[in-house]
N, CA, C and O of each residue as an XYZ file, in Angstrom:
468
protein
N      98.854    -31.317    -43.155
C      98.879    -32.317    -42.320
C      98.325    -33.803    -42.652
O      97.156    -33.718    -43.028
N      98.721    -34.922    -42.634
C      98.165    -36.178    -43.232
C      96.982    -36.284    -42.490
O      96.796    -35.623    -41.468
N      95.935    -37.314    -43.083
C      94.831    -37.460    -42.068
C      95.291    -38.100    -40.777
O      94.937    -37.448    -39.795
N      95.953    -39.150    -40.514
C      96.405    -39.937    -39.304
C      96.963    -38.894    -38.631
O      96.387    -38.540    -37.603
N      98.049    -38.259    -39.003
C      98.826    -37.179    -38.308
C      97.645    -36.032    -37.677
O      97.670    -35.579    -36.533
N      96.732    -35.739    -38.627
C      95.894    -34.616    -37.949
C      95.061    -35.058    -36.635
O      94.720    -34.349    -35.688
N      94.778    -36.777    -36.906
C      93.596    -37.202    -36.116
C      94.383    -37.224    -35.054
O      93.761    -36.627    -34.175
N      95.378    -37.570    -34.653
C      96.198    -37.979    -33.618
C      96.409    -36.349    -32.805
O      96.121    -36.168    -31.622
N      96.826    -35.538    -33.499
C      96.833    -34.135    -33.127
C      95.454    -33.826    -32.663
O      95.651    -33.575    -31.474
N      94.478    -33.722    -32.825
C      93.089    -33.558    -32.350
C      92.989    -34.661    -31.278
O      92.234    -34.248    -30.398
N      93.310    -35.533    -31.078
C      93.037    -36.411    -29.723
C      93.879    -35.868    -28.815
O      93.453    -35.664    -27.678
N      95.014    -35.591    -29.105
C      96.247    -35.027    -28.134
C      95.657    -33.460    -27.630
O      95.963    -32.994    -26.533
N      95.011    -32.935    -28.345
C      94.175    -31.424    -28.262
C      93.333    -31.689    -27.282
O      93.345    -31.203    -26.152
N      92.335    -32.746    -27.883
C      91.254    -32.970    -26.570
C      91.636    -33.408    -25.347
O      91.059    -32.976    -24.349
N      92.604    -34.277    -25.254
C      93.302    -34.617    -23.933
C      93.782    -33.334    -22.981
O      93.512    -33.118    -21.800
N      94.436    -32.706    -23.740
C      94.950    -31.488    -23.203
C      93.852    -30.474    -22.502
O      94.031    -30.018    -21.373
N      92.710    -30.182    -23.299
C      91.710    -29.775    -23.022
C      90.828    -30.168    -21.721
O      90.289    -29.332    -20.996
N      90.761    -31.639    -21.530
C      89.952    -32.247    -20.884
C      91.044    -32.130    -19.263
O      90.575    -32.111    -18.126
N      92.253    -32.079    -19.550
C      93.131    -31.662    -18.325
C      92.925    -30.574    -17.642
O      92.982    -30.432    -16.420
N      92.565    -29.423    -18.853
C      92.396    -28.138    -18.300
C      91.130    -27.740    -17.770
O      91.126    -26.818    -16.955
N      90.008    -28.307    -18.112
C      88.938    -28.400    -17.379
C      89.045    -29.015    -16.020
O      88.923    -28.351    -14.990
N      89.224    -30.014    -16.039
C      89.766    -31.138    -14.829
C      90.328    -30.089    -13.760
O      89.837    -30.201    -12.636
N      91.181    -29.196    -13.922
C      92.197    -28.501    -13.161
C      91.322    -27.344    -12.793
O      91.428    -26.918    -11.643
N      90.545    -26.827    -13.539
C      89.717    -25.554    -13.147
C      88.268    -26.314    -12.591
O      87.197    -25.741    -12.787
N      88.310    -27.511    -11.955
C      87.073    -28.033    -11.390
C      85.806    -28.245    -11.934
O      84.701    -28.090    -11.414
N      86.156    -28.671    -13.198
C      84.972    -29.143    -14.216
C      85.444    -30.635    -14.536
O      86.182    -30.875    -15.491
N      84.960    -31.636    -13.656
C      85.307    -33.219    -14.149
C      84.572    -33.390    -15.215
O      83.454    -32.945    -15.473
N      85.552    -34.338    -16.061
C      85.222    -34.668    -17.300
C      84.225    -35.783    -17.467
O      84.622    -36.909    -17.168
N      82.753    -35.614    -17.984
C      82.259    -36.837    -17.857
C      81.979    -38.041    -18.966
O      81.313    -39.076    -18.954
N      82.928    -37.298    -20.037
C      82.924    -37.923    -21.370
C      83.668    -37.326    -22.316
O      83.485    -36.176    -22.716
N      84.431    -38.004    -22.657
C      85.325    -37.881    -23.907
C      84.851    -38.339    -25.177
O      84.594    -39.540    -25.256
N      84.672    -37.564    -26.264
C      84.250    -38.199    -27.773
C      83.045    -38.798    -27.605
O      82.995    -39.975    -27.965
N      81.802    -38.186    -27.041
C      80.857    -38.708    -26.510
C      79.925    -38.765    -27.965
O      79.510    -37.772    -28.562
N      79.735    -40.046    -28.324
C      78.999    -40.157    -30.026
C      77.573    -40.744    -29.655
O      77.237    -41.792    -29.105
N      76.831    -39.621    -30.189
C      75.012    -40.097    -30.240
C      74.676    -40.221    -31.725
O      75.545    -40.024    -32.574
N      73.402    -40.551    -32.048
C      72.818    -40.327    -33.330
C      73.015    -39.044    -34.016
O      73.120    -38.995    -35.242
N      73.073    -37.918    -33.203
C      73.131    -36.898    -33.812
C      74.676    -36.287    -34.227
O      74.801    -35.557    -35.210
N      75.759    -36.644    -33.423
C      77.055    -36.168    -33.918
C      77.674    -36.873    -32.728
O      77.125    -37.785    -32.110
N      79.345    -36.162    -32.361
C      79.974    -36.452    -31.362
C      80.083    -34.877    -30.888
O      79.942    -33.818    -31.498
N      80.441    -35.253    -29.326
C      80.629    -34.096    -28.522
C      82.344    -34.411    -28.102
O      82.628    -35.374    -27.388
N      83.282    -33.578    -28.583
C      84.751    -33.727    -27.982
C      84.481    -34.084    -26.448
O      84.544    -35.223    -25.985
N      84.174    -32.937    -25.745
C      84.126    -33.102    -24.060
C      83.161    -32.940    -23.603
O      82.430    -32.212    -24.275
N      82.577    -33.451    -22.301
C      81.353    -32.759    -21.588
C      82.026    -33.406    -20.236
O      82.483    -34.444    -19.757
N      81.713    -31.842    -19.942
C      82.411    -31.613    -18.591
C      80.957    -31.288    -17.396
O      79.877    -30.741    -17.614
N      81.535    -31.905    -16.113
C      80.373    -31.519    -15.437
C      80.633    -30.146    -14.741
O      81.760    -29.819    -14.369
N      79.427    -29.291    -14.574
C      79.328    -28.062    -14.163
C      78.095    -28.048    -12.946
O      76.968    -27.657    -13.251
N      78.384    -28.474    -11.651
C      77.734    -28.878    -10.459
C      76.679    -29.541    -11.156
O      77.095    -30.283    -12.046
N      75.284    -29.492    -11.004
C      74.393    -30.312    -11.515
C      74.083    -30.145    -13.190
O      73.283    -30.867    -13.785
N      74.611    -29.410    -13.620
C      74.796    -29.148    -15.266
C      75.840    -29.615    -16.115
O      76.740    -30.234    -15.548
N      75.916    -29.467    -17.260
C      77.096    -29.862    -18.025
C      77.757    -28.993    -18.971
O      77.040    -28.172    -19.544
N      78.860    -29.017    -19.214
C      79.121    -28.181    -20.216
C      79.893    -28.965    -21.608
O      80.925    -29.635    -21.576
N      79.109    -28.671    -22.708
C      79.568    -29.512    -24.125
C      80.482    -28.338    -24.353
O      80.202    -27.167    -24.095
N      81.867    -28.890    -24.982
C      83.142    -28.517    -25.257
C      83.665    -28.936    -26.929
O      84.057    -30.074    -27.189
N      83.610    -28.045    -27.774
C      83.821    -28.242    -28.975
C      85.495    -27.834    -29.056
O      85.769    -26.696    -28.674
N      86.644    -28.716    -29.541
C      88.001    -28.394    -29.382
C      88.268    -28.215    -30.547
O      87.714    -28.955    -31.359
N      89.167    -27.219    -31.014
C      89.819    -26.712    -32.466
C      90.854    -26.345    -32.214
O      91.050    -25.493    -31.347
N      91.996    -27.020    -33.067
C      93.412    -26.655    -33.121
C      93.779    -26.247    -34.443
O      93.453    -26.810    -35.488
N      94.436    -25.293    -34.321
C      95.028    -24.784    -35.640
C      96.356    -23.825    -35.134
O      96.635    -23.581    -33.960
N      97.188    -23.290    -36.490
C      98.078    -22.264    -36.060
C      97.913    -21.607    -35.156
O      98.760    -21.621    -34.262
N      96.822    -20.831    -35.060
C      96.552    -19.756    -34.367
C      95.118    -19.886    -33.643
O      94.316    -20.661    -34.164
N      94.770    -19.251    -32.590
C      93.296    -19.359    -32.023
C      92.337    -18.854    -33.221
O      91.361    -19.465    -33.657
N      92.850    -17.547    -33.676
C      91.828    -17.144    -34.501
C      91.600    -18.276    -35.666
O      90.409    -18.381    -35.956
N      92.357    -19.032    -36.303
C      92.366    -19.784    -37.710
C      91.657    -21.180    -37.050
O      91.084    -22.029    -37.733
N      91.786    -21.224    -35.866
C      91.056    -22.651    -34.977
C      89.481    -22.471    -34.823
O      88.632    -23.332    -35.055
N      89.230    -20.912    -34.295
C      87.814    -20.360    -34.670
C      87.188    -20.357    -35.758
O      85.995    -20.663    -35.759
N      87.830    -20.020    -36.900
C      87.209    -20.314    -38.298
C      86.952    -21.612    -38.887
O      86.602    -21.817    -40.049
N      87.180    -22.557    -37.884
C      87.155    -24.090    -38.501
C      85.946    -24.671    -37.932
O      85.679    -25.869    -38.025
N      85.072    -23.635    -37.221
C      84.102    -24.291    -36.683
C      82.748    -23.766    -37.564
O      82.420    -22.581    -37.623
N      82.074    -24.799    -38.190
C      81.153    -24.462    -39.328
C      79.389    -24.622    -38.661
O      79.042    -25.367    -37.744
N      78.723    -23.908    -39.263
C      77.122    -23.999    -38.851
C      76.897    -25.529    -38.922
O      76.113    -26.019    -38.110
N      77.469    -26.263    -39.753
C      77.015    -27.710    -39.973
C      77.445    -28.452    -38.811
O      76.626    -29.273    -38.400
N      78.585    -28.353    -38.157
C      78.984    -28.914    -36.972
C      78.420    -28.268    -35.541
O      78.477    -28.974    -34.534
N      77.829    -26.807    -35.455
C      77.211    -26.543    -34.435
C      75.685    -27.286    -34.655
O      75.032    -27.453    -33.625
N      75.235    -27.629    -35.628
C      73.856    -28.246    -35.818
C      74.083    -29.554    -35.024
O      73.352    -29.946    -34.114
N      75.190    -30.178    -35.486
C      75.455    -31.485    -34.774
C      75.830    -31.675    -33.575
O      75.798    -32.783    -33.039
N      76.278    -30.483    -32.944
C      76.529    -30.460    -31.563
C      75.465    -30.145    -30.724
O      75.513    -30.435    -29.528
N      74.399    -29.516    -31.280
C      73.077    -29.254    -30.649
C      72.528    -30.391    -30.663
O      72.029    -30.761    -29.601
N      72.469    -31.037    -31.512
C      71.584    -32.402    -31.548
C      72.225    -33.582    -30.814
O      71.557    -34.484    -30.307
N      73.840    -33.507    -30.782
C      74.299    -34.868    -29.930
C      74.271    -33.623    -28.483
O      75.381    -33.873    -28.012
N      73.913    -32.944    -27.930
C      73.788    -32.282    -26.497
C      72.365    -32.709    -26.228
O      72.065    -33.393    -25.249
N      71.502    -32.283    -27.125
C      70.046    -32.806    -26.856
C      69.816    -34.075    -26.393
O      69.097    -34.369    -25.439
N      70.566    -34.968    -27.228
C      70.664    -36.675    -27.097
C      71.241    -37.135    -26.035
O      71.143    -38.307    -25.673
N      71.936    -36.196    -25.407
C      73.134    -36.352    -24.105
C      72.037    -36.217    -22.879
O      71.595    -37.078    -22.118
N      71.769    -34.806    -22.982
C      70.791    -34.484    -22.346
C      69.382    -35.273    -21.897
O      68.926    -35.436    -20.765
N      68.968    -35.614    -22.924
C      67.653    -36.593    -23.034
C      68.158    -37.781    -21.862
O      67.260    -38.460    -21.363
N      69.096    -37.943    -21.575
C      69.302    -39.354    -20.826
C      69.547    -38.912    -19.419
O      69.771    -39.739    -18.535
N      69.506    -37.541    -19.177
C      69.513    -36.884    -17.619
C      68.499    -37.129    -16.952
O      67.516    -37.426    -17.631
N      68.360    -37.116    -15.828
C      67.079    -37.029    -14.668
C      66.244    -35.754    -14.964
O      65.062    -35.603    -14.658
N      67.074    -34.820    -15.636
C      65.994    -33.371    -15.815
C      65.913    -33.151    -16.993
O      65.415    -32.074    -17.319
N      66.349    -34.043    -17.998
C      66.230    -34.245    -19.470
C      66.682    -33.098    -20.108
O      67.885    -32.887    -19.958
N      65.999    -32.211    -20.847
C      66.498    -30.960    -21.507
C      66.241    -29.843    -20.561
O      66.453    -28.728    -21.037
N      65.783    -29.893    -19.180
C      65.708    -28.914    -18.333
C      67.034    -28.672    -17.518
O      67.226    -27.815    -16.656
N      67.984    -29.717    -18.037
C      69.361    -29.618    -17.267
C      70.055    -28.460    -17.896
O      70.006    -28.068    -19.062
N      70.796    -27.936    -16.741
C      71.836    -26.702    -17.010
C      72.712    -27.118    -18.046
O      73.184    -28.254    -18.058
N      72.981    -26.190    -18.995
C      74.265    -26.610    -19.986
C      74.327    -25.452    -20.769
O      73.411    -24.670    -21.023
N      75.613    -25.414    -21.161
C      76.568    -24.727    -21.947
C      77.433    -25.298    -22.825
O      77.963    -26.388    -22.611
N      77.710    -24.297    -24.307
C      78.479    -24.651    -25.209
C      79.755    -23.845    -25.156
O      79.746    -22.645    -25.431
N      80.808    -24.463    -24.820
C      82.181    -23.787    -25.025
C      82.913    -24.196    -26.202
O      82.749    -25.331    -26.650
N      83.785    -23.292    -26.799
C      84.758    -23.651    -27.680
C      86.042    -23.615    -27.327
O      86.450    -22.456    -27.261
N      86.866    -24.449    -27.067
C      88.287    -24.654    -26.763
C      89.078    -24.434    -27.911
O      89.013    -25.346    -28.734
N      89.867    -23.402    -28.222
C      90.900    -23.222    -29.116
C      92.203    -23.138    -28.715
O      92.590    -22.416    -27.796
N      93.099    -24.074    -29.580
C      94.313    -24.873    -29.225
C      95.219    -23.995    -30.348
O      94.836    -24.227    -31.494
N      96.262    -23.102    -30.270
C      97.132    -22.777    -30.941
C      98.537    -23.424    -31.367
O      98.935    -24.024    -30.368
N      99.422    -23.561    -32.361
C     100.609    -24.219    -32.778
C     101.320    -24.611    -31.374
O     101.785    -25.727    -31.145
N     101.331    -23.520    -30.471
C     102.319    -23.373    -29.430
C     101.883    -24.380    -28.366
O     102.645    -24.737    -27.466
N     100.289    -24.948    -28.537
C      99.645    -25.433    -27.348
C      98.803    -24.548    -26.493
O      97.990    -25.059    -25.723
N      98.954    -23.171    -26.582
C      98.080    -22.475    -25.741
C      96.751    -22.774    -26.141
O      96.357    -23.129    -27.252
N      96.049    -22.568    -24.993
C      94.384    -23.045    -24.750
C      93.649    -21.498    -24.662
O      94.075    -20.655    -23.872
N      92.701    -21.283    -25.410
C      91.744    -20.234    -25.033
C      90.617    -20.668    -24.914
O      90.205    -21.260    -25.912
N      89.768    -20.589    -23.849
C      88.437    -21.292    -23.840
C      87.399    -19.934    -23.947
O      87.375    -19.027    -23.115
N      86.664    -20.006    -25.003
C      85.400    -19.229    -25.121
C      84.103    -19.621    -24.464
O      83.196    -20.157    -25.100
N      84.036    -19.361    -23.248
C      82.927    -20.047    -22.578
C      81.566    -19.581    -23.042
O      81.565    -18.412    -23.425
N      80.236    -20.306    -23.109
C      79.213    -19.974    -23.469
C      79.089    -19.590    -25.182
O      78.201    -18.843    -25.594
N      80.101    -20.212    -26.077
C      80.379    -19.325    -27.092
C      79.164    -19.479    -27.987
O      78.712    -18.532    -28.631
N      78.573    -20.875    -28.013
C      77.398    -21.079    -29.063
C      76.110    -20.920    -28.012
O      75.968    -21.370    -26.876
N      75.247    -20.121    -28.821
C      73.786    -19.960    -28.004
C      72.779    -20.480    -28.984
O      72.537    -19.942    -30.064
N      72.259    -21.475    -28.563
C      71.077    -21.970    -29.630
C      70.065    -21.095    -29.808
O      69.142    -21.366    -30.576
């Protein structure tokens, strides 16, 4: 895929996952939230806590999962810490990290609590 096509496919995948979380009762608090530490694809509310979601799209769910690097995970942790720093309970706010995998047919597989810091 070209850079522009890949970029727009990624945005469409994030929107699709955002609708899925909302449908399942997790309102989306932010999309493409950017902090000094990096970007978080989706931030969904889970009661008083948050779910930080990294979205990966590829031909298959397995290939999508392979695209998540250690460097991206570190950036996600840093950005999430910055996001939580602005919450009333700060880093004591309940949070989890999910990975949303999307295959070429548009099927979503959510891996809840996929990243343990």
